TORVO-118757 format. One line per 2 residues: number of its first residue (from 1); their letters; for each residue x, y, z of C-alpha. Coordinates in nm, 4 decimals, decimal comma. Example, Ala and Ser with C-alpha at 12.3 -4.5 7.8 and 13.67 -1.06 7.14 Angstrom:
<nodes>
1) AS) 1,2300/-0,4500/0,7800 | 1,3670/-0,1060/0,7140 .
</nodes>
This chain:
<nodes>
1) MR) 4,6979/-7,2909/4,9727 | 4,4539/-7,0022/4,9761 .
3) HQ) 4,5806/-6,6548/5,0630 | 4,4492/-6,5345/5,3985 .
5) TA) 4,4020/-6,1704/5,4925 | 4,3212/-6,1085/5,8579 .
7) IG) 4,0466/-5,8693/5,9586 | 4,0533/-5,8941/6,3380 .
9) AA) 3,7053/-5,8636/6,4870 | 3,8222/-5,6312/6,7612 .
11) AV) 3,9843/-5,4053/6,5053 | 3,6770/-5,4266/6,2901 .
13) MA) 3,4558/-5,3011/6,5688 | 3,6965/-5,0263/6,6721 .
15) VG) 3,7759/-4,8886/6,3299 | 3,4367/-4,9223/6,1592 .
17) FA) 3,5443/-4,8236/5,8070 | 3,2866/-4,6227/5,6146 .
19) VA) 3,2486/-4,5554/5,2415 | 3,1590/-4,2004/5,1394 .
21) MS) 2,9601/-4,1629/4,8172 | 2,8889/-3,8265/4,6566 .
23) AP) 2,5872/-3,7784/4,4305 | 2,6245/-3,5655/4,1163 .
25) AT) 2,4826/-3,2140/4,1212 | 2,1275/-3,1723/3,9973 .
27) GA) 2,1153/-3,1706/3,6199 | 2,4721/-3,2954/3,5867 .
29) TR) 2,5521/-3,5914/3,3675 | 2,8074/-3,8548/3,4377 .
31) TA) 2,9745/-4,0874/3,1923 | 2,9870/-4,4419/3,3279 .
33) PA) 3,3449/-4,5693/3,3399 | 3,4304/-4,8984/3,1780 .
35) AP) 3,3710/-5,1926/3,4101 | 3,6950/-5,3117/3,5674 .
37) AG) 3,8074/-5,6607/3,4775 | 4,0530/-5,9210/3,5992 .
39) PE) 4,2809/-5,8296/3,8904 | 4,1325/-5,4798/3,9209 .
41) AR) 3,7812/-5,6171/3,9744 | 3,9140/-5,8606/4,2350 .
43) TL) 4,1012/-5,5834/4,4144 | 3,7882/-5,3666/4,4223 .
45) AA) 3,5842/-5,6628/4,5471 | 3,8300/-5,7367/4,8272 .
47) SS) 3,8430/-5,3730/4,9339 | 3,4672/-5,3147/4,9424 .
49) AD) 3,3924/-5,6522/5,1027 | 3,6558/-5,5923/5,3727 .
51) RM) 3,5030/-5,2505/5,4437 | 3,1582/-5,4037/5,4798 .
53) VA) 3,2889/-5,6731/5,7161 | 3,4586/-5,4037/5,9233 .
55) AQ) 3,1580/-5,1703/5,9292 | 2,8827/-5,4275/5,9853 .
57) PA) 3,0110/-5,6937/6,2294 | 2,6561/-5,7798/6,3391 .
59) TF) 2,5712/-5,8898/5,9839 | 2,8310/-6,1649/6,0192 .
61) HA) 2,7634/-6,2392/6,3887 | 3,1174/-6,1337/6,4796 .
63) AP) 3,2144/-6,1976/6,8438 | 3,4792/-6,0048/7,0434 .
65) KD) 3,7022/-6,3167/7,0370 | 3,6660/-6,3641/6,6605 .
67) KI) 3,9382/-6,2972/6,4092 | 3,8022/-6,2898/6,0549 .
69) YR) 4,0116/-6,3860/5,7521 | 3,9530/-6,3318/5,3833 .
71) TN) 4,0539/-6,6623/5,2223 | 3,9668/-6,6427/4,8527 .
73) IT) 3,8036/-6,4469/4,5719 | 3,6284/-6,6279/4,2880 .
75) SG) 3,5387/-6,4440/3,9672 | 3,2085/-6,5324/3,8023 .
77) LR) 2,9985/-6,4274/3,5054 | 2,9339/-6,0639/3,4171 .
79) GL) 3,2052/-5,9364/3,6483 | 3,0517/-6,0775/3,9667 .
81) QY) 3,3064/-6,1477/4,2417 | 3,2560/-6,3837/4,5353 .
83) VE) 3,4721/-6,2965/4,8368 | 3,5114/-6,5747/5,0936 .
85) YQ) 3,5865/-6,5412/5,4654 | 3,6589/-6,7734/5,7580 .
87) RT) 3,7166/-6,6986/6,1247 | 3,8926/-6,8173/6,4380 .
89) YD) 3,7489/-6,7895/6,7890 | 3,9878/-6,7297/7,0786 .
91) GL) 4,2645/-6,8595/6,8527 | 4,0831/-7,1814/6,7511 .
93) PV) 3,9597/-7,2523/6,3968 | 3,5834/-7,2313/6,3567 .
95) HG) 3,4080/-7,4940/6,1489 | 3,1004/-7,3229/6,0074 .
97) GD) 3,2143/-6,9664/6,0673 | 3,2349/-6,8962/5,6956 .
99) FV) 3,0526/-6,6408/5,4836 | 3,0589/-6,4972/5,1318 .
101) VT) 3,0204/-6,1369/5,0118 | 2,9127/-6,0900/4,6484 .
103) TN) 3,0113/-5,7747/4,4583 | 2,9709/-5,6510/4,1037 .
105) SG) 3,2635/-5,5596/3,8782 | 3,2725/-5,2064/4,0209 .
107) GS) 3,3091/-5,3337/4,3758 | 2,9553/-5,2616/4,4956 .
109) VL) 2,8299/-5,5203/4,7445 | 2,5225/-5,7026/4,6130 .
111) ST) 2,4520/-5,9667/4,8758 | 2,5923/-6,1758/5,1587 .
113) SV) 2,5658/-6,5447/5,2459 | 2,6387/-6,6184/5,6120 .
115) NQ) 2,6564/-6,9636/5,7685 | 2,6375/-6,8709/6,1375 .
117) TK) 2,3035/-6,7825/6,2919 | 2,4333/-6,6130/6,6065 .
119) EL) 2,7447/-6,4777/6,7760 | 2,9786/-6,7382/6,9270 .
121) KV) 3,0122/-6,7526/7,3042 | 3,1718/-7,0765/7,4201 .
123) GT) 3,4411/-7,1961/7,6576 | 3,7592/-7,3260/7,4980 .
125) KA) 3,8857/-7,5614/7,7716 | 3,8370/-7,9277/7,6805 .
127) TI) 3,7274/-8,1920/7,9325 | 3,8442/-8,4965/7,7373 .
129) TA) 4,1883/-8,5332/7,5817 | 4,2825/-8,5283/7,2138 .
131) AQ) 4,3933/-8,8918/7,2463 | 4,0482/-8,9940/7,3724 .
133) AA) 3,8809/-8,8114/7,0837 | 4,1195/-8,9713/6,8347 .
135) KT) 4,0453/-9,3210/6,9728 | 3,6711/-9,2631/6,9293 .
137) SR) 3,7260/-9,1314/6,5768 | 3,9594/-9,4123/6,4665 .
139) AK) 3,6957/-9,6657/6,5677 | 3,4780/-9,5302/6,2858 .
141) VG) 3,7175/-9,6642/6,0197 | 3,7904/-10,0293/5,9485 .
143) KV) 4,1579/-10,0015/5,8498 | 4,3314/-9,6822/5,9638 .
145) DT) 4,6399/-9,5539/5,7831 | 4,6754/-9,2086/5,9440 .
147) AT) 4,4794/-8,9904/6,1862 | 4,5338/-8,6271/6,2875 .
149) TR) 4,3419/-8,4411/6,5601 | 4,2925/-8,0722/6,6416 .
151) LM) 4,0738/-7,8696/6,8778 | 3,8229/-7,6361/6,7142 .
153) VL) 3,4893/-7,4594/6,7579 | 3,1800/-7,5833/6,5767 .
155) AE) 2,9507/-7,2934/6,4800 | 2,6395/-7,4592/6,6141 .
157) GS) 2,4154/-7,2166/6,7998 | 2,6436/-7,0111/7,0239 .
159) GR) 2,9218/-7,2623/6,9620 | 3,0403/-7,6097/7,0616 .
161) LV) 3,3981/-7,7049/7,1464 | 3,4984/-8,0143/6,9471 .
163) YE) 3,7965/-8,2187/6,8402 | 3,8228/-8,2796/6,4659 .
165) TV) 4,0047/-8,6001/6,3706 | 4,0774/-8,6739/6,0044 .
167) VS) 4,1058/-9,0519/5,9654 | 4,2503/-9,1813/5,6371 .
169) GH) 4,2261/-9,5492/5,5518 | 3,9831/-9,8018/5,4075 .
171) QK) 3,6243/-9,8931/5,4848 | 3,5190/-10,2326/5,3438 .
173) QA) 3,8083/-10,2048/5,0937 | 3,6920/-9,8612/4,9774 .
175) ET) 3,9180/-9,5611/5,0363 | 3,8021/-9,3171/5,3034 .
177) KL) 3,9169/-8,9853/5,4469 | 3,6695/-8,9443/5,7293 .
179) HV) 3,6347/-8,6259/5,9341 | 3,4963/-8,6975/6,2822 .
181) LV) 3,3900/-8,4193/6,5212 | 3,3853/-8,5268/6,8870 .
183) DA) 3,2381/-8,3045/7,1583 | 3,5358/-8,1928/7,3709 .
185) KT) 3,3182/-8,1897/7,6858 | 3,1164/-8,5135/7,6554 .
187) GK) 3,3250/-8,7276/7,4164 | 3,0244/-8,7967/7,1938 .
189) VV) 3,0488/-8,7908/6,8125 | 2,8506/-8,4923/6,6857 .
191) QT) 2,9246/-8,4925/6,3116 | 3,1088/-8,6892/6,0432 .
193) WD) 3,1770/-8,6477/5,6730 | 3,3938/-8,8238/5,4202 .
195) EV) 3,6109/-8,6363/5,1700 | 3,6015/-8,9387/4,9396 .
197) RD) 3,2997/-8,9014/4,7116 | 3,2121/-9,2032/4,5002 .
199) AK) 2,9806/-9,2508/4,2024 | 2,7336/-9,5083/4,3552 .
201) AA) 2,7069/-9,3996/4,1476 | 4,1991/-8,7338/1,6258 .
203) DD) 4,4736/-8,9815/1,7053 | 4,3620/-9,0752/2,0528 .
205) KS) 4,1242/-9,3714/2,0679 | 3,8596/-9,3446/2,3364 .
207) HF) 3,6002/-9,6068/2,4186 | 3,3005/-9,3756/2,4537 .
209) HG) 3,3769/-9,1008/2,1982 | 3,5551/-9,2694/1,9097 .
211) TV) 3,8794/-9,1156/1,7848 | 3,9414/-8,7802/1,9498 .
213) DV) 4,2188/-8,5271/1,9976 | 4,3237/-8,5080/2,3619 .
215) AT) 4,5611/-8,2259/2,4522 | 4,8641/-8,3852/2,6204 .
217) AA) 5,2387/-8,3458/2,6379 | 5,4391/-8,5213/2,3662 .
219) TS) 5,5119/-8,8395/2,5639 | 5,3058/-8,8020/2,8826 .
221) MT) 4,9318/-8,7988/2,9569 | 4,9686/-8,4568/3,1169 .
223) DS) 4,7665/-8,1536/3,0079 | 4,9975/-7,8529/3,0128 .
225) TR) 4,7180/-7,6198/2,8966 | 4,5018/-7,7037/3,1983 .
227) PG) 4,7475/-7,7070/3,4895 | 4,7045/-7,9885/3,7410 .
229) HQ) 4,5226/-8,2293/3,5079 | 4,6951/-8,5538/3,4206 .
231) CG) 4,5941/-8,9204/3,4042 | 4,7667/-9,2459/3,4922 .
233) GQ) 4,7518/-9,5578/3,7070 | 4,7101/-9,6221/4,0758 .
235) NG) 5,0631/-9,5083/4,1635 | 4,9687/-9,1502/4,0829 .
237) SA) 5,2102/-9,1063/3,7917 | 5,0904/-9,0029/3,4463 .
239) FT) 5,1044/-9,2667/3,1743 | 5,3928/-9,2188/2,9307 .
241) GT) 5,4627/-9,3365/2,5766 | 5,6847/-9,2857/2,2757 .
243) DS) 5,4416/-9,0402/2,1163 | 5,1151/-8,8578/2,1889 .
245) AW) 4,8831/-9,1106/2,0237 | 4,7003/-9,2789/2,3120 .
247) GD) 4,4670/-9,5757/2,3616 | 4,3282/-9,8622/2,1536 .
249) GS) 3,9556/-9,7928/2,1970 | 3,8748/-10,1044/2,4007 .
251) GT) 3,6721/-10,1013/2,7198 | 3,9402/-10,2748/2,9225 .
253) NL) 4,2530/-10,0830/2,8151 | 4,3628/-9,8381/3,0864 .
255) ET) 4,5366/-9,5985/2,8495 | 4,2048/-9,5779/2,6649 .
257) AC) 4,0346/-9,5058/2,9979 | 4,2716/-9,2116/3,0395 .
259) VD) 4,1810/-9,0880/2,6916 | 3,8137/-9,0882/2,7950 .
261) TL) 3,8978/-8,9254/3,1279 | 4,1161/-8,6458/2,9927 .
263) YA) 3,8745/-8,5789/2,7059 | 3,5870/-8,5392/2,9534 .
265) VQ) 3,7947/-8,3290/3,1933 | 3,9019/-8,0969/2,9127 .
267) KE) 3,5463/-8,0519/2,7867 | 3,4241/-7,9850/3,1412 .
269) WD) 3,7017/-7,7274/3,1887 | 3,5940/-7,5560/2,8668 .
271) ML) 3,2271/-7,5670/2,9694 | 3,3080/-7,4150/3,3081 .
273) KE) 3,4870/-7,1275/3,1341 | 3,2573/-7,0634/2,8377 .
275) WL) 2,9200/-7,1291/2,9997 | 2,9747/-7,0584/3,3686 .
277) GR) 3,2629/-6,8086/3,3764 | 3,4782/-7,0256/3,6046 .
279) NG) 3,8571/-7,0313/3,5716 | 3,9515/-7,3982/3,5950 .
281) TN) 3,8205/-7,6779/3,8111 | 3,9370/-7,5129/4,1329 .
283) GN) 3,8207/-7,1649/4,0248 | 4,1760/-7,0302/4,0165 .
285) GR) 4,3141/-7,1815/3,6978 | 4,4049/-7,5320/3,8135 .
287) GF) 4,2627/-7,8813/3,8078 | 4,3350/-8,2167/3,9695 .
289) PS) 4,4968/-8,5437/3,8590 | 4,3007/-8,8560/3,7656 .
291) RV) 4,3757/-9,2231/3,8164 | 4,2324/-9,5263/3,6349 .
293) GL) 4,2521/-9,8989/3,7010 | 4,0841/-9,8890/4,0435 .
295) NQ) 3,9881/-10,2500/4,1194 | 3,6357/-10,1591/4,2280 .
297) VN) 3,2908/-10,1222/4,0726 | 3,3118/-9,7549/4,1575 .
299) AF) 3,4659/-9,4143/4,0939 | 3,5440/-9,1443/4,3463 .
301) WN) 3,6882/-8,8022/4,4304 | 3,8918/-8,7961/4,7527 .
303) GS) 3,9714/-8,4264/4,7881 | 4,2985/-8,4539/4,5951 .
305) YT) 4,2333/-8,6617/4,2815 | 3,9623/-8,8541/4,0964 .
307) NF) 3,9851/-9,2327/4,0687 | 3,7969/-9,4560/3,8257 .
309) GH) 3,7232/-9,8288/3,8419 | 3,5121/-10,0472/3,6126 .
311) NQ) 3,1567/-10,1715/3,5750 | 3,0324/-10,4933/3,7325 .
313) AN) 3,0700/-10,6849/3,4054 | 3,4329/-10,5641/3,3926 .
315) NK) 3,4036/-10,4840/3,0218 | 3,3996/-10,1042/3,0541 .
317) QA) 3,5918/-9,8558/3,2622 | 3,3821/-9,6104/3,4669 .
319) TS) 3,5040/-9,3196/3,2546 | 3,1992/-9,2108/3,0571 .
321) LD) 3,1486/-8,8370/3,0048 | 2,8881/-8,7913/3,2767 .
323) VV) 3,0719/-9,0054/3,5353 | 3,3982/-8,8144/3,4832 .
325) GH) 3,1942/-8,4933/3,4848 | 3,0320/-8,6077/3,8087 .
327) EN) 3,3591/-8,6772/3,9909 | 3,5173/-8,3514/3,8737 .
329) GH) 3,1900/-8,1853/3,9730 | 3,2695/-8,2942/4,3286 .
331) AV) 3,6039/-8,1181/4,2870 | 3,4196/-7,7992/4,1883 .
333) FT) 3,1841/-7,8363/4,4867 | 3,4813/-7,8851/4,7211 .
335) NT) 3,6530/-7,5774/4,5785 | 3,3629/-7,3361/4,6141 .
337) PG) 3,2935/-7,1437/4,9367 | 3,1913/-7,3635/5,2282 .
339) GD) 3,3820/-7,6640/5,0919 | 3,2321/-8,0126/5,1113 .
341) SG) 3,2364/-8,0684/5,4864 | 2,9092/-8,0938/5,6713 .
343) GN) 2,6078/-8,3104/5,7328 | 2,4151/-8,5621/5,5297 .
345) EK) 2,1887/-8,3098/5,3591 | 2,4918/-8,1267/5,2211 .
347) GG) 2,6370/-8,4627/5,1174 | 2,3276/-8,5315/4,9069 .
349) MN) 2,3550/-8,1887/4,7485 | 2,7216/-8,2636/4,6717 .
351) ES) 2,6165/-8,5842/4,4925 | 2,3536/-8,3858/4,3037 .
353) AG) 2,6137/-8,1256/4,2079 | 2,8185/-8,4044/4,0510 .
355) DI) 2,5167/-8,5173/3,8493 | 2,4415/-8,1598/3,7425 .
357) FG) 2,7966/-8,1002/3,6192 | 2,7817/-8,4328/3,4362 .
359) AL) 2,4634/-8,3231/3,2580 | 2,6122/-7,9809/3,1825 .
361) VE) 2,9231/-8,1228/3,0148 | 2,7106/-8,3681/2,8117 .
363) HY) 2,4955/-8,0825/2,6827 | 2,8002/-7,8630/2,6207 .
365) LN) 2,9692/-8,1337/2,4109 | 2,6368/-8,2329/2,2472 .
367) EP) 2,7557/-8,5590/2,0902 | 2,5407/-8,7422/1,8311 .
369) AN) 2,3129/-9,0348/1,9115 | 2,5696/-9,2998/1,8163 .
371) LD) 2,8098/-9,1754/2,0862 | 2,6898/-9,0189/2,4145 .
373) PP) 2,4072/-8,7744/2,3399 | 2,3105/-8,5249/2,6116 .
375) DY) 2,0487/-8,6398/2,8604 | 1,9658/-8,6277/3,2292 .
377) LV) 2,0480/-8,9892/3,3119 | 2,3585/-9,0738/3,5143 .
379) GE) 2,6009/-9,3498/3,4133 | 2,3830/-9,5168/3,1504 .
381) EI) 2,6784/-9,5651/2,9163 | 2,8799/-9,7767/3,1588 .
383) DL) 2,5850/-9,9764/3,3020 | 2,7674/-9,9833/3,6355 .
385) VG) 2,5820/-10,2698/3,8046 | 2,3844/-10,4113/3,5142 .
387) QG) 2,0746/-10,1991/3,5767 | 2,1268/-9,9134/3,3300 .
389) PI) 2,1581/-9,5605/3,4695 | 2,2232/-9,5212/3,8397 .
391) RN) 2,0105/-9,2035/3,8705 | 1,7402/-9,0211/3,6767 .
393) MY) 1,7256/-8,6428/3,7096 | 1,3865/-8,5754/3,5484 .
395) DP) 1,2130/-8,8438/3,7592 | 1,4395/-8,9601/4,0435 .
397) SA) 1,1669/-9,1969/4,1655 | 1,2210/-9,4075/3,8518 .
399) KG) 1,5418/-9,5301/4,0215 | 1,3909/-9,5417/4,3698 .
401) DP) 1,5117/-9,1967/4,4787 | 1,2939/-8,9165/4,6220 .
403) NC) 1,1565/-8,6556/4,3819 | 1,0603/-8,4133/4,6587 .
405) YS) 1,2276/-8,2543/4,9564 | 1,1005/-8,3615/5,2986 .
407) SS) 1,2205/-8,3683/5,6585 | 1,3617/-8,7161/5,5951 .
409) IP) 1,6161/-8,5953/5,3348 | 1,8840/-8,4954/5,5922 .
411) NT) 1,8830/-8,8597/5,7090 | 1,8669/-9,0176/5,3622 .
413) EV) 2,1693/-9,1949/5,2075 | 2,3549/-8,9264/5,0117 .
415) HK) 2,3189/-9,0735/4,6616 | 1,9437/-9,1059/4,7086 .
417) AA) 1,9308/-8,7612/4,8720 | 2,0559/-8,6159/4,5416 .
419) GP) 1,7023/-8,6598/4,4066 | 1,5325/-8,3297/4,5046 .
421) QN) 1,8079/-8,0976/4,3792 | 1,8552/-8,3057/4,0614 .
423) HW) 1,4806/-8,2756/4,0014 | 1,4933/-7,9002/4,0696 .
425) FY) 1,7718/-7,8548/3,8163 | 1,5876/-8,0468/3,5456 .
427) LL) 1,2697/-7,8448/3,6022 | 1,4670/-7,5198/3,5907 .
429) AE) 1,6495/-7,6187/3,2730 | 1,3770/-7,8009/3,0771 .
431) GS) 1,0481/-7,7404/3,2597 | 0,7801/-7,9899/3,3538 .
433) SP) 0,6474/-8,0342/2,9978 | 0,9354/-7,9645/2,7550 .
435) TN) 0,8611/-7,9112/2,3868 | 1,2148/-7,9945/2,2684 .
437) GS) 1,1803/-8,3706/2,2976 | 1,3098/-8,3946/2,6546 .
439) PK) 1,0988/-8,6083/2,8904 | 0,8122/-8,4694/3,0942 .
441) SP) 0,8839/-8,4308/3,4638 | 0,6321/-8,4642/3,7490 .
443) TC) 0,6096/-8,1895/4,0102 | 0,5483/-8,2348/4,3799 .
445) NN) 0,2825/-7,9621/4,3942 | 0,1133/-8,0451/4,0609 .
447) ST) 0,2362/-7,7152/3,9184 | 0,3572/-7,6401/3,5662 .
449) VA) 0,7149/-7,5098/3,5466 | 0,8629/-7,3312/3,2443 .
451) GI) 1,2306/-7,4120/3,1797 | 1,4936/-7,1483/3,0944 .
453) GI) 1,7483/-7,3749/2,9201 | 2,0375/-7,5712/3,0655 .
455) KK) 2,3010/-7,3022/3,0064 | 2,1146/-7,0408/3,2112 .
457) AG) 2,0228/-7,3044/3,4691 | 2,3915/-7,3942/3,4999 .
459) QI) 2,4913/-7,0298/3,5407 | 2,2389/-6,9851/3,8211 .
461) FM) 2,3436/-7,3108/3,9890 | 2,7090/-7,2042/3,9724 .
463) GG) 2,6150/-6,8620/4,1108 | 2,4472/-7,0411/4,4010 .
465) LN) 2,7555/-7,2582/4,4657 | 2,9662/-6,9425/4,4737 .
467) KK) 2,7552/-6,8357/4,7742 | 2,7706/-7,1757/4,9483 .
469) VS) 2,8479/-7,1843/5,3187 | 2,9530/-7,4819/5,5275 .
471) AW) 2,6082/-7,5794/5,6610 | 2,4496/-7,6046/5,3155 .
473) TH) 2,0822/-7,6974/5,2913 | 1,8134/-7,6999/5,0251 .
475) AR) 1,6570/-7,3946/5,1904 | 1,9851/-7,2038/5,1731 .
477) AR) 2,0407/-7,3171/4,8142 | 1,6989/-7,1811/4,7247 .
479) TA) 1,7875/-6,8393/4,8705 | 2,1326/-6,8386/4,7070 .
481) TI) 2,0130/-6,9398/4,3588 | 1,7337/-6,6813/4,3657 .
483) AA) 1,9913/-6,4151/4,4537 | 2,2156/-6,5482/4,1754 .
485) AV) 1,9311/-6,5254/3,9228 | 1,8637/-6,1628/4,0198 .
487) EL) 2,2331/-6,0735/4,0016 | 2,2961/-6,2523/3,6717 .
489) FP) 1,9754/-6,1402/3,4989 | 1,8844/-5,8108/3,6710 .
491) SS) 1,6481/-5,6814/3,4015 | 1,4498/-6,0009/3,3501 .
493) AA) 1,1899/-6,1617/3,5746 | 1,1757/-6,4939/3,3899 .
495) EC) 1,4899/-6,6540/3,5339 | 1,4199/-6,5603/3,8963 .
497) TA) 1,0552/-6,6663/3,8644 | 1,1597/-7,0010/3,7196 .
499) VK) 1,4073/-7,0633/4,0034 | 1,1352/-7,0030/4,2623 .
501) AA) 0,8836/-7,2152/4,0751 | 1,1273/-7,5057/4,0371 .
503) WA) 1,2131/-7,5054/4,4081 | 0,8443/-7,4949/4,5011 .
505) AV) 0,7848/-7,7839/4,2597 | 1,0250/-8,0042/4,4601 .
507) SV) 0,8709/-7,8961/4,7947 | 1,1326/-7,6412/4,9038 .
509) PA) 0,9124/-7,3462/5,0104 | 0,9788/-6,9721/5,0085 .
511) QS) 1,2319/-6,8587/5,2694 | 1,2359/-6,5517/5,4893 .
513) GE) 1,4516/-6,2791/5,3359 | 1,4856/-6,4309/4,9890 .
515) AA) 1,5207/-6,1784/4,7067 | 1,2213/-6,0496/4,5158 .
517) CP) 1,2234/-6,1037/4,1416 | 1,2805/-5,8005/3,9141 .
519) AK) 0,9888/-5,6256/3,7535 | 0,8754/-5,8073/3,4391 .
521) GR) 1,0991/-5,7487/3,1418 | 1,3471/-5,9065/2,9066 .
523) G) 1,7162/-5,9337/2,9711 .
</nodes>
């Protein structure tokens, strides 16, 4: 559970904390102190962000009935800190009332990312009952196991009173954990989203990587060095054995599938730390368990664990590096500000995030051609349904997905809607005409885009996710990643310019208030 620190809106407006800053006397010199690190940087970030929230309520559209809570602080590259907030309204939770304040290692506020567009002003007396809302919500799921309902405010315009029902069960034999928002006045469904995200996407013998060394306990497939990560069957328990030599290398052996899974998870954990500055899958030093042996041509993340099935031919488990990277990428997306709740457009960006993390871990591991060399194809190693890769990041249209953003994307099936952001990431990392042997990539505006390399592209993407708010869109991602590029590479114009060019090349235009790129120079 995330720690919550209350900053009551009424108190915020009454107290109005201010920060006094004294300039040095003319001609005086000042020695810059060493940049704080670790807990000190987080403490400074919390303090300065709280002061800003208190002093500038209008920036965050704070209403007299709001109570604002600090919920988390995520540390990023180069000392950047991302301070997350939520709010209640008249005692009710607010879905979409979130925002993020970004600071540097010294505690100075660099930018804000706010989901709400205006102050809330809404009645909190429901017309329909919770039981009526629950009945409507349960009808959305084929086989219901459990359902819980609560009254809340949806931050839509000046606010909408809704019931949120979380319905767990199965939909056409696939697991689901569906959130249904029902208008508390009219009884109509206004929004749904599913927490379950699927892939429709040197003594341990893996199927995809040969003989590898997977860090586990002596007799259990549990990773004590990466807390929370373990692998086992459908009962949720880790596999056990008489020693720590796991798997037989075959495509049907489930212990082997766990070797592939844990190996990929561990490499993704290392990539997140070394390339992106993130502490664990959840950002706070923990990960999530994995299960194998799912009797489906599928793999998914359900908000608590990842689960992996097999391909259609049933001769390989769906545990290749990029598929495991994809599902754990959903876990990262869920555990960044703004979570994974929201509309269809955000769902497509969540699927794209999975693909991006899959590509990042492939490039980080950089295996040779006879194993799983890095590329920007998704799931080609498992051949999920007998048609090769399920998505193509450098040319999404090659798999029937859109290359370009348009007004139809928010209503496009989420796996297809991954296309524009996947395309953006490839253009940012490799460019439209790479010279390193990577494929050429078409642009939607016939422009030429220069890539900055996948490591920098990943850092900027992660910086954008650290600013994510609940109503995430391609337009907001453009603004957030531009700000991330400026913050991560403040003395270089190349990275920021490339971010803007790549978004324009997938038809996401310039946004009001987006950051200007630094003056030309080298970082």
